[in-house]
C-alpha positions as CSV (number, residue, x, y, z in Angstrom):
1,X,133.2,-8.0,-1.6
2,X,133.6,-11.2,0.0
3,X,130.6,-12.4,-1.3
4,X,130.3,-10.9,-4.6
5,X,133.8,-12.4,-5.7
6,X,134.9,-15.2,-3.0
7,X,138.2,-16.1,-4.9
8,X,139.5,-13.0,-4.0
9,X,142.3,-14.0,-1.7
10,X,143.8,-16.4,-4.5
11,X,145.7,-13.2,-5.4
12,X,147.7,-12.6,-2.6
13,X,151.0,-13.9,-4.0
14,X,150.8,-11.2,-6.9
15,X,149.1,-10.9,-10.2
16,X,151.9,-12.4,-12.7
17,X,151.7,-16.2,-13.4
18,X,155.3,-17.5,-14.5
19,X,156.2,-21.2,-14.8
20,X,153.0,-22.5,-12.5
21,X,153.1,-19.9,-9.5
22,X,152.1,-16.6,-9.1
23,X,154.5,-13.8,-8.5
24,X,154.4,-10.3,-7.9
25,X,155.5,-7.7,-10.7
26,X,158.9,-5.9,-10.4
27,X,158.0,-2.8,-12.1
28,X,158.0,-0.9,-9.0
29,X,154.4,0.5,-10.0
30,X,151.0,-0.7,-8.8
31,X,147.8,-1.1,-10.2
32,X,144.2,-1.2,-8.2
33,X,141.4,-3.3,-9.9
34,X,137.9,-1.3,-9.2
35,X,134.5,-2.6,-9.2
36,X,132.7,-0.3,-12.2
37,X,129.3,-0.7,-10.5
38,X,130.3,0.8,-7.3
39,X,133.9,2.3,-7.6
40,X,135.1,0.0,-4.9
41,X,138.9,-1.2,-4.8
42,X,138.9,-4.8,-5.7
43,X,142.9,-6.0,-5.8
44,X,145.9,-3.6,-6.1
45,X,149.0,-5.3,-7.6
46,X,152.1,-4.8,-8.6
47,X,152.6,-4.5,-12.4
48,X,154.8,-6.4,-14.4
49,X,157.9,-5.0,-15.6
50,X,160.3,-5.9,-18.5
51,X,161.8,-8.3,-16.0
52,X,159.0,-10.2,-15.3
53,X,158.2,-10.2,-19.4
54,X,162.0,-11.8,-19.9
55,X,161.0,-14.2,-17.0
56,X,157.9,-15.4,-18.5
57,X,159.2,-15.8,-21.9
58,X,162.5,-17.8,-20.5
59,X,159.6,-19.9,-18.8
60,X,157.7,-20.5,-22.0
61,X,161.0,-21.3,-24.1
62,X,162.1,-23.5,-21.9
63,X,158.6,-25.4,-21.9
64,X,158.5,-25.3,-25.7
65,X,160.6,-28.4,-26.5
66,X,158.8,-30.8,-24.3
67,X,155.2,-29.6,-24.9
68,X,155.8,-29.1,-28.8
69,X,156.9,-32.8,-28.7
70,X,153.9,-34.4,-27.3
71,X,151.6,-36.2,-29.6
72,X,148.4,-34.5,-30.6
73,X,146.5,-37.0,-28.6
74,X,148.5,-36.1,-25.1
75,X,147.6,-32.5,-25.7
76,X,143.8,-33.2,-26.4
77,X,144.3,-35.2,-23.2
78,X,145.4,-32.4,-21.1
79,X,142.7,-30.2,-23.1
80,X,140.1,-32.2,-22.2
81,X,141.2,-32.0,-18.4
82,X,141.1,-28.2,-18.7
83,X,137.7,-28.5,-19.8
84,X,136.9,-30.6,-16.6
85,X,138.7,-28.2,-14.6
86,X,137.0,-25.0,-15.7
87,X,133.6,-26.9,-15.4
88,X,134.6,-26.6,-11.6
89,X,135.4,-23.4,-11.6
90,X,132.8,-21.9,-13.5
91,X,131.1,-19.8,-10.5
92,X,134.3,-18.3,-9.9
93,X,135.4,-17.3,-13.0
94,X,131.6,-15.6,-13.6
95,X,131.8,-13.4,-10.3
96,X,135.4,-12.5,-11.5
97,X,134.5,-11.6,-14.7
98,X,131.4,-9.9,-13.8
99,X,133.1,-7.9,-10.9
100,X,135.9,-6.4,-13.0
101,X,134.2,-5.6,-16.1
102,X,130.5,-4.8,-15.0
103,X,128.9,-7.4,-16.9
104,X,125.8,-8.5,-15.8
105,X,126.3,-11.9,-13.9
106,X,123.8,-13.5,-16.0
107,X,125.6,-13.0,-19.0
108,X,129.3,-14.4,-17.5
109,X,127.3,-17.1,-16.4
110,X,125.1,-18.2,-19.7
111,X,128.1,-16.8,-22.1
112,X,131.4,-16.0,-21.4
113,X,132.3,-18.9,-19.1
114,X,130.1,-21.6,-21.4
115,X,131.3,-20.0,-24.0
116,X,134.9,-20.6,-22.9
117,X,134.6,-24.1,-21.8
118,X,133.1,-25.0,-25.2
119,X,136.3,-23.5,-27.1
120,X,138.2,-25.6,-24.8
121,X,136.5,-28.5,-25.1
122,X,136.5,-27.8,-29.0
123,X,140.7,-27.1,-29.2
124,X,140.9,-30.4,-27.2
125,X,139.3,-32.0,-30.1
126,X,140.9,-30.1,-32.8
127,X,144.5,-30.6,-31.4
128,X,144.2,-34.2,-32.8
129,X,143.7,-32.7,-36.4
130,X,146.8,-31.0,-37.1
131,X,147.4,-32.7,-40.2
132,X,150.0,-32.1,-42.9
133,X,149.2,-33.0,-46.6
134,X,149.6,-36.2,-48.2
135,X,152.6,-37.3,-49.5
136,X,152.9,-37.4,-53.4
137,X,155.5,-37.7,-56.5
138,X,155.0,-34.1,-57.8
139,X,158.6,-33.8,-59.2
140,X,159.9,-36.8,-61.1
141,X,161.5,-39.0,-58.8
142,X,160.8,-37.1,-55.8
143,X,158.4,-37.3,-52.9
144,X,157.2,-34.3,-51.1
145,X,154.7,-33.5,-48.2
146,X,153.9,-30.9,-46.0
147,X,154.7,-30.6,-41.7
148,X,152.7,-28.7,-40.1
149,X,154.9,-27.5,-36.9
150,X,154.5,-25.3,-33.6
151,X,156.0,-21.8,-34.0
152,X,157.6,-21.2,-30.7
153,X,156.9,-18.8,-28.4
154,X,153.4,-16.9,-28.8
155,X,153.3,-13.3,-27.3
156,X,149.6,-12.3,-26.8
157,X,148.2,-9.3,-25.7
158,X,144.0,-9.2,-25.0
159,X,141.8,-6.5,-24.2
160,X,139.4,-5.8,-21.3
161,X,136.2,-5.9,-22.7
162,X,136.0,-9.9,-22.9
163,X,138.8,-10.8,-20.8
164,X,138.1,-14.6,-20.2
165,X,137.2,-15.0,-23.8
166,X,139.8,-13.5,-25.2
167,X,142.7,-15.3,-23.0
168,X,140.8,-18.3,-24.4
169,X,140.7,-17.2,-28.0
170,X,144.4,-16.8,-27.6
171,X,145.7,-19.2,-25.3
172,X,143.9,-22.5,-26.3
173,X,144.8,-22.6,-30.5
174,X,148.3,-21.7,-29.7
175,X,148.9,-24.4,-26.8
176,X,146.8,-27.2,-28.8
177,X,149.1,-26.5,-32.1
178,X,151.9,-27.2,-29.8
179,X,153.5,-23.6,-29.2
180,X,154.1,-22.1,-25.4
181,X,152.4,-18.7,-24.4
182,X,152.8,-15.3,-22.8
183,X,149.5,-13.4,-22.5
184,X,149.3,-9.8,-21.1
185,X,145.9,-9.1,-20.4
186,X,144.6,-5.4,-19.8
187,X,145.5,-4.1,-16.5
188,X,142.0,-2.9,-15.7
189,X,140.7,-7.0,-16.1
190,X,143.3,-9.3,-15.1
191,X,141.3,-11.9,-12.8
192,X,139.9,-14.3,-14.8
193,X,143.3,-14.7,-17.2
194,X,145.0,-15.4,-13.7
195,X,142.2,-18.0,-12.9
196,X,142.4,-19.2,-16.5
197,X,146.0,-20.0,-16.1
198,X,145.9,-21.6,-12.5
199,X,143.0,-24.0,-14.2
200,X,145.5,-25.2,-17.1
201,X,148.1,-26.0,-14.3
202,X,145.4,-27.4,-12.2
203,X,144.6,-29.8,-15.2
204,X,148.0,-30.9,-15.5
205,X,149.5,-28.4,-18.3
206,X,153.0,-28.6,-18.2
207,X,154.4,-25.4,-16.0
208,X,155.7,-22.7,-18.3
209,X,153.3,-23.6,-21.3
210,X,150.7,-20.9,-20.1
211,X,152.3,-17.6,-18.6
212,X,150.4,-14.3,-17.8
213,X,152.3,-11.1,-17.2
214,X,149.9,-8.2,-15.9
215,X,151.6,-4.7,-17.1
216,X,150.9,-1.5,-18.9
217,X,150.9,-1.4,-22.7
218,X,154.3,0.3,-22.7
219,X,155.9,-1.4,-20.2
220,X,155.3,-4.7,-20.6
221,X,153.3,-5.0,-23.8
222,X,155.9,-3.3,-26.1
223,X,158.6,-5.3,-24.3
224,X,156.7,-8.8,-25.2
225,X,156.0,-7.6,-28.7
226,X,159.4,-6.6,-29.2
227,X,161.3,-9.6,-27.7
228,X,163.6,-11.6,-29.7
229,X,162.5,-15.1,-28.4
230,X,158.9,-14.4,-28.9
231,X,158.2,-16.0,-32.7
232,X,154.6,-14.7,-33.0
233,X,152.2,-11.8,-31.7
234,X,148.6,-12.2,-31.5
235,X,147.0,-8.6,-30.6
236,X,143.1,-7.8,-30.2
237,X,142.4,-4.3,-29.4
238,X,141.9,-0.9,-31.2
239,X,143.0,-0.3,-34.7
240,X,145.2,2.7,-33.4
241,X,147.0,0.3,-31.1
242,X,147.1,-2.5,-33.8
243,X,149.4,-0.2,-35.6
244,X,151.9,0.4,-33.2
245,X,152.1,-3.6,-32.5
246,X,152.5,-4.1,-36.0
247,X,155.7,-1.5,-36.1
248,X,157.1,-2.9,-33.1
249,X,156.8,-6.7,-34.2
250,X,158.4,-5.8,-37.6
251,X,161.4,-5.1,-36.0
252,X,161.9,-8.7,-35.2
253,X,160.2,-9.9,-38.3
254,X,157.0,-11.7,-36.5
255,X,154.3,-13.8,-37.5
256,X,151.5,-11.3,-36.2
257,X,148.2,-11.8,-36.1
258,X,145.4,-8.8,-35.5
259,X,141.8,-8.7,-34.4
260,X,141.0,-4.8,-34.2
261,X,138.2,-2.3,-34.1
262,X,134.8,-2.8,-35.7
263,X,131.9,-0.5,-36.7
264,X,129.4,-3.1,-37.3
265,X,126.4,-2.3,-39.4
266,X,122.9,-3.5,-39.3
267,X,121.1,-3.3,-42.7
268,X,117.5,-3.6,-42.3
269,X,115.7,-4.1,-46.1
270,X,112.1,-2.8,-46.8
271,X,110.8,-6.8,-46.8
272,X,112.3,-7.3,-43.1
273,X,110.6,-8.7,-39.8
274,X,110.3,-5.3,-38.1
275,X,109.9,-6.5,-34.6
276,X,112.4,-9.2,-35.0
277,X,115.2,-6.3,-36.7
278,X,114.2,-3.7,-33.6
279,X,114.7,-7.0,-31.2
280,X,118.1,-7.7,-33.0
281,X,119.2,-4.3,-33.1
282,X,119.1,-4.0,-29.5
283,X,120.4,-7.1,-28.2
284,X,123.3,-6.6,-31.2
285,X,123.8,-2.9,-29.8
286,X,123.6,-3.2,-25.9
287,X,125.4,-6.7,-25.4
288,X,128.4,-6.3,-22.7
289,X,127.5,-2.8,-22.7
290,X,128.3,-2.1,-26.1
291,X,131.7,-2.7,-25.5
292,X,132.0,-5.4,-28.2
293,X,133.8,-4.9,-31.8
294,X,131.2,-7.1,-33.5
295,X,128.5,-4.7,-31.5
296,X,125.6,-3.4,-33.8
297,X,126.8,0.4,-33.7
298,X,125.3,1.5,-37.8
299,X,121.7,0.6,-38.2
300,X,120.9,1.5,-42.2
301,X,117.0,1.2,-42.4
302,X,115.3,1.3,-46.0
303,X,112.9,4.2,-45.9
304,X,109.7,2.6,-45.7
305,X,110.6,1.3,-42.5
306,X,112.5,3.7,-41.2
307,X,110.6,5.8,-39.0
308,X,108.4,2.5,-37.6
309,X,112.1,1.1,-36.9
310,X,113.5,4.1,-35.0
311,X,110.2,4.6,-32.9
312,X,109.9,0.4,-31.9
313,X,113.9,0.4,-31.3
314,X,113.7,3.6,-28.6
315,X,110.9,1.7,-26.7
316,X,112.7,-1.3,-26.6
317,X,115.6,0.3,-25.0
318,X,113.5,2.2,-22.4
319,X,112.7,-1.1,-21.0
320,X,116.2,-2.2,-21.1
321,X,116.9,-3.0,-17.0
322,X,120.2,-1.2,-16.1
323,X,121.6,-2.1,-12.7
324,X,124.0,-4.0,-10.5
325,X,125.8,-6.4,-12.7
326,X,124.9,-9.1,-9.1
327,X,121.3,-8.2,-9.2
328,X,119.5,-11.3,-11.1
329,X,117.1,-8.8,-13.2
330,X,119.9,-6.6,-14.6
331,X,120.0,-6.6,-18.4
332,X,122.7,-3.8,-18.8
333,X,125.7,-3.1,-16.2
334,X,127.9,-0.2,-16.1
335,X,131.0,0.5,-18.7
336,X,134.6,-1.0,-17.5
337,X,135.4,2.5,-16.1
338,X,134.5,6.1,-15.6
339,X,136.8,7.1,-18.1
340,X,135.7,4.8,-20.6
341,X,132.1,6.1,-19.4
342,X,133.0,9.7,-19.9
343,X,134.7,8.8,-23.3
344,X,131.2,7.4,-24.7
345,X,129.0,10.6,-23.1
346,X,131.7,12.6,-25.0
347,X,130.8,11.2,-28.3
348,X,127.1,11.7,-27.7
349,X,127.5,15.1,-26.5
350,X,129.0,16.2,-29.5
351,X,126.5,14.5,-31.7
352,X,123.8,16.8,-30.3
353,X,125.0,19.2,-32.3
354,X,124.2,17.3,-35.7
355,X,122.0,14.6,-34.9
356,X,118.8,13.7,-33.0
357,X,119.2,11.7,-29.5
358,X,115.8,9.7,-29.8
359,X,116.4,8.1,-26.2
360,X,118.9,7.8,-23.5
361,X,122.5,10.5,-23.7
362,X,122.7,10.8,-20.0
363,X,124.0,9.0,-17.2
364,X,121.5,7.5,-14.5
365,X,121.0,9.1,-11.2
366,X,119.9,7.4,-7.9
367,X,121.6,4.7,-6.6
368,X,123.5,4.2,-10.0
369,X,125.3,7.6,-10.0
370,X,128.3,6.5,-8.3
371,X,129.0,3.8,-11.1
372,X,130.3,3.9,-14.7
373,X,126.7,3.8,-16.0
374,X,125.4,4.8,-18.9
375,X,121.8,4.7,-20.6
376,X,121.0,2.7,-23.8
377,X,120.9,5.5,-26.7
378,X,119.6,5.6,-29.8
379,X,120.7,8.6,-32.3
380,X,119.2,9.2,-35.5
381,X,119.7,11.6,-38.5
382,X,123.2,11.5,-38.4
383,X,125.3,12.3,-41.8
384,X,127.3,9.3,-43.0
385,X,130.5,11.1,-42.5
386,X,130.0,12.2,-38.8
387,X,132.2,11.4,-36.4
388,X,129.3,9.5,-34.5
389,X,128.9,7.0,-37.5
390,X,132.6,6.7,-38.7
391,X,134.0,6.3,-35.5
392,X,134.2,3.5,-32.7
393,X,132.2,4.2,-29.7
394,X,132.5,1.1,-27.7
395,X,129.5,1.8,-25.5
396,X,125.9,1.3,-25.5
397,X,125.3,3.7,-28.6
398,X,123.1,2.8,-31.7
399,X,123.1,5.4,-34.9
400,X,120.1,4.9,-37.2
401,X,120.1,6.1,-40.8
402,X,117.8,5.8,-43.8
403,X,118.5,4.5,-47.4
404,X,116.4,4.4,-50.5
405,X,118.1,1.5,-53.1
406,X,119.8,-1.6,-52.0
407,X,122.8,-0.8,-53.9
408,X,122.9,2.4,-51.4
409,X,122.1,0.6,-48.8
410,X,125.3,-1.8,-49.0
411,X,127.2,0.9,-50.2
412,X,126.8,2.8,-46.5
413,X,127.4,-0.6,-44.7
414,X,130.8,-0.5,-46.3
415,X,131.3,3.1,-45.9
416,X,133.8,2.9,-43.2
417,X,137.3,1.7,-42.5
418,X,136.5,-1.2,-40.4
419,X,134.9,-4.9,-41.3
420,X,134.8,-7.2,-38.6
421,X,130.9,-8.2,-38.7
422,X,127.5,-7.1,-40.0
423,X,124.1,-8.1,-40.3
424,X,121.5,-8.0,-43.1
425,X,117.8,-8.4,-42.7
426,X,115.3,-9.4,-45.1
427,X,112.8,-12.1,-46.1
428,X,114.3,-12.4,-49.7
429,X,116.5,-15.0,-50.1
430,X,118.5,-13.3,-52.9
431,X,119.1,-10.0,-50.9
432,X,120.4,-12.3,-48.6
433,X,122.5,-13.7,-50.8
434,X,123.9,-10.4,-51.9
435,X,124.2,-8.9,-48.9
436,X,126.5,-12.0,-47.8
437,X,128.5,-11.8,-50.9
438,X,129.0,-7.8,-51.2
439,X,129.3,-6.6,-47.7
440,X,133.0,-6.5,-46.7
441,X,133.2,-8.0,-43.3
442,X,134.6,-11.1,-41.6
443,X,131.3,-12.1,-40.6
444,X,128.0,-11.2,-41.8
445,X,124.8,-12.5,-40.0
446,X,121.3,-12.9,-41.6
447,X,118.1,-11.9,-39.5
448,X,120.4,-12.1,-36.2
449,X,123.5,-10.2,-34.7
450,X,125.9,-11.2,-32.4
451,X,126.1,-15.1,-31.6
452,X,129.3,-17.0,-32.4
453,X,130.3,-20.7,-32.3
454,X,133.4,-22.3,-31.7
455,X,133.6,-24.4,-34.9
456,X,133.4,-21.0,-37.0
457,X,136.5,-18.3,-37.7
458,X,136.1,-14.9,-36.1
459,X,138.0,-12.1,-37.8
460,X,138.3,-9.0,-40.1
461,X,138.3,-7.3,-43.3
462,X,140.2,-3.9,-43.8
463,X,141.3,-1.9,-40.7
464,X,139.5,-4.8,-38.4
465,X,142.8,-6.5,-39.0
466,X,143.6,-10.2,-40.2
467,X,143.9,-13.6,-39.2
468,X,141.4,-15.7,-37.5
469,X,140.5,-16.7,-33.9
470,X,138.4,-19.7,-32.7
471,X,137.9,-22.7,-35.7
472,X,140.2,-25.0,-36.9
473,X,141.3,-21.9,-39.2
474,X,142.9,-20.4,-36.1
475,X,145.5,-23.6,-36.4
476,X,146.9,-21.6,-39.8
477,X,147.8,-18.2,-37.4
478,X,149.6,-20.7,-34.8
479,X,151.3,-23.2,-37.0
480,X,154.0,-23.1,-40.0
481,X,154.4,-25.5,-42.8
482,X,157.6,-27.1,-44.0
483,X,158.2,-28.8,-47.4
484,X,159.8,-32.2,-46.9
485,X,161.3,-33.5,-50.2
486,X,162.7,-37.1,-50.3
487,X,164.9,-38.1,-53.7
488,X,164.1,-41.5,-54.4
489,X,166.8,-42.6,-56.1
490,X,170.3,-43.9,-55.2
491,X,172.3,-40.9,-54.1
492,X,175.5,-42.4,-55.7
493,X,173.4,-43.3,-59.2
494,X,172.1,-40.2,-59.6
495,X,173.8,-37.2,-57.5
496,X,172.1,-34.0,-57.7
497,X,174.9,-31.7,-58.5
498,X,175.7,-33.8,-62.0
499,X,171.8,-33.0,-63.0
500,X,172.3,-29.4,-62.4
501,X,175.6,-28.6,-63.6
502,X,176.6,-32.2,-65.8
503,X,179.9,-34.4,-64.9
504,X,182.9,-32.6,-63.2
């Protein structure tokens, strides 16, 4: 294990990060992080309980006055230092992410870690642009302007599929805007969130600004969401859990940001480049072993291209190299756990009764048998209202369905409760423009599927939640606006009460 994760010894003091130091959880329960590729135990740690959440919130609340009073330039400088520290720890972050999630090391080295560093650099610059609105005389003798202010302590909950990037997406805009934060990562995958928080301290960000509590959703998550000193909750995860988060947050009337599930369509018109669309479908469906809310999960292909698309996509899936995440040639690692692998397999097994499994649909044997692996799977000819089409599977499974006219294709793409992301494949600019206008999703790619950039927002429509991560739009989530109004006349000469009520 040491050769796969040299930074393992850094967690000997515990898996809670409160007020700038690692501590042990006090819930009385433990959890073991397991390498999903081998089943080997990585780290056993004490889970957080309500008392740990209280301590983290208290630390964040104590740090808030000083951090929120820092100038945008001072916060920007701290975040630039933070980005530099992350560069120094890039290899440790990449190995920890691969180890706890099963991601291929080449993916964490080339995507997860560089993306996180880029996000940090972006928010370092964006911290200087938290402007209000220009002053003006909008009401007679009064001058008005708008202040944009930090909200307070943010309580965030991040999922297990992109633990490092999700920590960054929640922590960075919050602290760039002057808030302090308590983040609860998934108990399956706490390692990179803790390394990220320690890097913030190393960069000189004050103790208490970034805190991590690692516990279960029931014991730690609900207490964090319902905590009276937490002013805002940001949650990324399933729609079902998001509903519960909203219910708990409502009791204390918190600001709420939800990025929930997805069931992204990939819409292939009959004039599309077939080879490009098939390659895009495979990459879009199998990214992170399909454990991605924006992954391509439903391919709708106009009937003239349907059979050729099915054949070519299946052939490409069979060339994907499944194996050890730390092996240089691996394209696809295991799912995050055997429980998740079995959940995905059950979806596919149920679909065999009403659809055609073209390729995959099984666990690999041989040396990979002990890991949480599942082969890339293509399913064809399912009904639109079937479970495999409508439900979020969160695994390396793509379902392909035919359509005839353009109206039907767009209607089918919109025909799930979700609306996080989608793609359309066409050479026709008018079709492309229509697709971007009519597909109900927070992101629509044209002739591509999956890229994201720090400067552009990420967030959903419909049951995929509301609010935006990344980009300057995320500051709308993590700030509140205040109207300030000055009376430009002498108070003694024109008292407000006489204007309204007359002389007394």
